[in-house]
N, C-alpha and C positions, 0 to 999 in steps of 0.2 A: 773560735778565735775571739780575742778581746776587741772591744770597740776602741775608737780613737781616744787617746788619753786626754784628760782635761788638766792642763797645767796651771790654770788660774786658781787663786785662793778663793774659797767660798766665804760668805759673810760669817758663818760660824767659825771658820778657821781664823779669820782676822780678829774676831772677838776673843778667841782663845789666845792668840798671839798678844793682844793688848793686855789681857789679864796676867799672863805669864811675865810679860815685860815689866808691868807695874810691880809685881811681886819681887822680881829680881832687882829692880831699881831701888826698892826699899831694903832688901835684905842681902844683896850680893854685889855691893859696890866694889870697884877695883881695889881700893885701899883695904877692904875687909878680906878679899881673896889673897892679896899680897901678904897680909899679916898672918893669915891662916896657914899658908903653905910653908911658913918658917917654923911651924910648930910640929909636934909629933902626931897631931890629929888634923890632917889637911881636909878631911871630909867635914862638910857642914851639915851636921845632923838636924839642927833646927830648920834649916832651909829644906832639907829632904822631907821633914815632917809636914811642913807647909805645902810643899808640892804634892806629896804622895797622899797624905791623909786629908788635909783640909781641902785641897782642890781636886782630889781624886785622880790625879794624873798617872799614878802607878798602874791603874787598871784600865787605861785607855784601850789597849789591844784585847782586853778580856771581854767576852760576851756577857751581857747582862745576866743571863741565866746561870753564869758561873761566878757571879759576884763582881763583875767589872762594869765599865762604862759603855761597852758596846760600840766604841768608836773604831777608827781604822788607822792604817799606817799614815795616811795623810795628816791626821791630827797629831799623831806622834811625831811626825816630821816637823811640824810647826813648833812643837815644844822643844825639840832638839835644836832647831835653828836658834831659838832664844837662849837656850842653855849654852850654845856655842858662842853667841855674842857676848855672854858674860863669863865665859870659861868657868861655869859653875862647878864647884867640887862636890857633885852629888852622883850617886850610882844609877842614874836614870837609864843610860844606854845598857849597862850590864844587867840590871835587875828588871826594869820595866819593859825592856825590849828583848834582849838576848835570852835571859833565863825564862821569861814569860813565854816567848815563842817556843822554846824547847818543851815546856810543859804543855802548851797547846798541841804539840805533836804527840802527846802521850794520852792513851785512853784507859787509864786505871783510876780507881777511887783515890789512891794515894796521890796521884798527880792532880786530880781535881781539887782535893783538899788543900794541897800546897799552892795551887794556882790561885785559889780564893784568898789565901793568906798573903801572897805577893800582891794581888790586886788591891788589897786594903792598904798597903804601904807599911804595915806594921812588921812585915818580914822582908828582908833584903836577900835576894838570891844571886848566886854567881855561878856561871857555867865554868867548871874546872878545866879550862883549856888555856893555853898561852894567848895573850892579847893579839899576837901576830897570826893566830890560826885563821885560815880562810875556810870557805865552805867545804873544801875537800879534805879537811884535817882528819887524820887517823886517830886511833885510840890505843897507843902503845904505852902511855905513861902510867896507867893504873890497871892492876889486875884484880879480878874478883874470885874469891874462893867461897862459893855460896854467896852469902851477903856480907862477907868481910872483905874490905878493900885495902889494898897495899900498893903504894907507889908515891911518886912525887911529881907535882906539876909546877913548873916555874912560870913567872911572869903572868900570874892571874890578876886581872884588873879588878880593883875594888874588893879584893879578898878580905881586907882588914875589917870591913864593915858588914860582911856577909853573915847572915844568920844560918843559911843553909847553902851547901854546895851541891850542884848537879854534876855528877861525876860519870862521864862516859867510859865504858869499858867494852871489851869484846863480848861480854856476857849480858850487856844491857846498860841502861841509864839508871843510876842510883841517886837517891837523895841522902845526903849525910849532914847532920847538924854540925855547925861549926864548933859547938862546945862539947861534942861527943868525945869519949875516950879514944885515943889513937889519932886525933886530928891536931896538927900544929900548923900555925901560920907564921911565916917568917918574912918580915918586910924586906924588900929588895930596893936597891938604889934605882929610882925612877927618874927619867929625864923630865917627865911631866908630873910635877908634884900634885896637880889638881886631879889626876887620875892615877893614884899610886898602885904599884904592883907588889905582889908578894908570892913567895913559894909556899905551896900547900902540900903537906906530907900526910899520907894516910898510912897508919901502921896497924893493920887489923881492925880498922874502924868499921863500925856497924852501919850498913847502908840499907835503904828501903828501895826495893825495885819499883821503878816507874814505868819501864817498858823493856821488853826483852830484846829489842832491836834499837840500839842507840843511834844508828847512822841517820835515818830519816829525820828524827827530832833535832839532832845536832846540826845537820845540814840546813834545816829550816831556820834554826836559830841564828846560825852564822850568816846565812844569806840575808835575812831580815836586818841583822845588825850591820852588815856591810852596806846594804841599801840605804838605811836610815842614818848611818854615820856620815853620808854625803851631806845631809841637811845640817849636821853639826859643822862640817867643814864650810858649808855655805855661810852659816852664821858667823863663823870666825872671819872669813874673807870679807864679808859685807861690813862687819864692824871695823876691820882694819882699813878698808877703802874709805869708809865714811870719815873715820877719825883722821886719816892722812890728808884727805881733801880739806877738812876743816882746819887742820894745822897749817897746811901750806897757804891757805887764804889769810891766816892771821899772822904768820911769821914773815917779817919784813927783812929784806936785805937789799942794799943799794937803794933804799927809799921806795921799795915796791914789794908787794907780796911775792914770796918765792914761787907760789903756785902760778904766777903769771909768766914764768920762764918757759919758753917753748919746749925745751927738753923734758921738763917735769910734766908739762901738759900731755906730751906724747906717752910718757910712762904711765900716767894715771888713766889716760884714755884706754890704753891697751889693757890695763888691769880691770877697768870697768867692763870691757867687753868679755873678759874671761870670767868675771863674777856673774854677769848676766847669763853666760852659757852654763855656768855651774848651777845657777838657779833652775835652768831648763832641765838639765840631766837629773838634778835632785828631785824635782817635782815629778819627773817621768818615772824615776825609780820608786818613789813613794806611791804613786798612782798604780804602778804595775803590781806592787806588793799588795795594795788594798783590793785590787780587782782580780787577783790571782785565784784560780780554781784548780781542781784536780786534773783538768784537761791538759794533756801533754803539750799542746801548742801554747797555751797560756803560760805554762811553767817555763818553757823555753824562752818565751818573750820576756818573762820576768827575769830569768837568769841573764839574758842579754842586756836588759835595762840596768840591772845592778852592776854588771861588769863594765859597761860603758861609763856609768856614773862614777864608779870608783877609779877607773883608769884616768878619767879627766879631772876629777875634783881634787884629788890629793896633791898633785903638783901645783894647782892653782892656789890652794890654801897656804902652802909653804911659800910660794912666790909672793903672795900678798903680804905675808908676815915679814919676809925679807925686804920687800920694797918699803913697807911701813917703817921698819927699823932704820933703813938708810935715809928715807926722806924726812924723818923726824930729827935727823942730825944728832947732836950730842945728847939731847934729852932722851932720845930713844935708846941710848946705850946704858942708861942708868937703871939701877935696881928698882928705884921708886916708880918708874913709869911701867905700866902693865904690859907693854908690847912683848916683853920677853915671855910672859905667860902664854900669849897667843902663839908666839913662835914655837915654844916647846910643845904646846898642844897640837899645833899643825904638824910638826915633825913626828910626834908620837902617832898621830892619826894616820900619817902617810904609810906607816908599816902595820897599822892595826887591821885585823880581819882581812889580811892579804894585801900585798903591795900593789902599786899600780901596774908593775910589770907582770905580776901573777894574774891580775884581772885581765890584762891584755892577752895573755896566753889562753885564759879561759874563753875570752871572746873569740879568739882565733879558732879554737876547737868548736865553739858553737856555730861559727860561720863556715866551718870546714875549710879553713885557710891555714892549716898547720905548716910549720916551717919544714923544709925538705930535710 
């Protein structure tokens, strides 16, 4: 059985937060993100290089003996909080968390080589499943004939910048280079332009087998992704609350700050309580992932922590964005103000890696409280 979780941030985690926030303040301002999402290349490759290569954050979850930093999900959660606060257009969640976790679940030389490459930040990986796929996602999209893959996967997040795809099939998990013959990536209309989606088609593409059983590796990847996505949602909600409180203190109406109106105080106080609760479930999920072992009791506790966190956090992030939009008044409705970026990310995150409803269903199964 696991010990009592520690939800507080350590000194090392706070130092990491400070370093990431300073970098984002210099290289990922709201105006820059707004300008970038209007182009054909919404990803910020220079920022990714700074985060992944210069700071070594792409390898946080990778053990030192495999070429990484040997940190844990707690540190990765801090990074995602800050990336969420800046709606940073980088493939951290998809490559440094989801794809990396899938490779950590494979025990082949090919997987170890690829893992070291992802940990260095010079290679970006993407798990070829729809962004909406939850931990129980099946493998019906792509089939394997030997090591030749055929099929089409839609709504793959950050596929446009991926150097390698990790493709689950019923025959195993395969690595396919994005530039290989028989691979095509077609951009799709994305609600959230800071995390663009694409359809990936494989037509007899050559794959390299990573493991003969894809299910455990993919489940591990999607569970970690769902658990750490909550920290991104926390970062979104915290920024929105902070900015809305600041604005309502400065915006005057009837010769007084609008934040002094009782009705607005109540709305912001309720939102503050929800953000505090989101921080608790996010930290609990990160700690559970960090301390998880092969023990069945620990695994069940981690599944529960992730399901609770996702079921609670997704609606809070969306509500924080909606409240911020309304309480900013007219300025919040403009394209020039970044609130719409946060609203789109929050809405997209609410269906990513399983909806809140799907996670509630999983929680009911874990607690043996299935609907009649």
